[in-house]
C-alpha positions in Angstrom: -8.6 -9.2 -11.3 -7.3 -10.1 -7.8 -8.2 -6.6 -6.6 -11.8 -6.9 -7.9 -12.2 -10.2 -5.9 -10.5 -8.8 -2.8 -12.7 -5.6 -2.8 -15.8 -7.6 -3.4 -15.0 -10.0 -0.6 -14.3 -7.3 1.9 -17.3 -5.3 0.8 -19.5 -8.4 1.3 -17.9 -9.2 4.7 -18.4 -5.7 6.0 -21.7 -5.3 4.3 -20.8 -1.9 2.9 -19.7 -0.5 -0.5 -16.2 1.0 -0.9 -15.3 1.0 2.8 -12.6 3.6 3.4 -10.4 1.0 5.0 -10.1 -0.8 1.6 -7.0 0.6 0.1 -6.1 -2.1 -2.4 -7.8 0.0 -5.2 -5.7 3.1 -4.3 -2.5 0.9 -4.3 -3.3 -0.5 -7.7 -4.2 3.0 -9.1 -0.9 4.5 -7.9 1.1 1.6 -9.3 -0.6 2.1 -12.7 0.3 5.8 -12.4 4.0 5.0 -11.8 4.3 2.2 -14.4 7.4 2.6 -16.5 8.2 6.0 -15.0 11.6 7.0 -13.8 12.0 6.6 -10.0 13.1 10.1 -9.5 11.5 11.8 -6.5 9.9 14.5 -8.7 8.0 11.8 -10.6 7.0 9.9 -7.4 5.5 13.1 -5.9 3.9 14.4 -9.1 2.4 11.0 -9.8 1.0 10.9 -6.3 -0.5 14.4 -6.6 -2.0 13.6 -10.1 -3.4 10.3 -8.9 -5.1 11.8 -5.8 -6.4 14.7 -7.9 -8.2 12.4 -10.4 -9.3 10.1 -7.6 -10.9 12.9 -5.7 -12.3 15.1 -8.5 -13.4 12.1 -10.6 -13.8 13.7 -14.0 -16.0 12.0 -16.7 -16.0 9.0 -17.3 -14.6 8.2 -13.8 -17.5 9.6 -11.9 -20.0 8.0 -14.2 -18.5 4.6 -13.9 -18.1 5.0 -10.1 -21.9 5.5 -9.9 -22.9 2.9 -12.4 -20.7 -0.1 -11.6 -21.3 -2.1 -8.4 -19.3 -4.6 -6.5 -15.6 -5.2 -6.6 -15.3 -3.9 -10.1 -17.1 -0.7 -9.1 -14.6 -0.2 -6.2 -11.6 -0.8 -8.4 -12.6 1.0 -11.7 -12.5 4.6 -10.5 -8.9 4.2 -9.1 -7.8 2.2 -12.2 -9.0 5.0 -14.5 -7.5 7.7 -12.2 -4.2 5.8 -12.5 -4.5 5.7 -16.3 -5.3 9.4 -16.5 -2.4 10.3 -14.2 -0.1 8.0 -16.2 -0.9 9.6 -19.5 -0.2 13.1 -18.1 3.1 12.0 -16.5 4.1 10.4 -19.8 3.3 13.6 -21.7 5.3 15.6 -19.1 8.2 13.2 -19.3 8.4 13.1 -23.1 7.4 16.6 -24.1 8.8 18.9 -21.4 11.6 17.1 -19.7 12.7 15.1 -22.7 14.6 12.5 -20.8 15.7 9.8 -23.3 15.6 7.1 -20.6 13.1 4.3 -20.6 13.5 2.1 -17.5 12.8 -1.3 -19.0 15.3 -1.1 -21.8 
């Protein structure tokens, strides 16, 4: 919610939509990607690669929402969804192929 406000404020102040200097949305997206993941370097790098992939390629519904939603929410929503998509893939990799029985918050 704070990110929506910040992105809207900066967008209004600069009178432009999704200025490349606004990186709060990317920070939030990557933090979503890494939520509850082990802090092993492999996960950090793979999470970053997955997040950037989804942030750049913007598969459906990310691209559709990016074009349809304006303002601070529009700036944030594509990165939040890219983070969720990346998180799901990392979770699948972690639990299906690596089978690490470690959960960092327990």
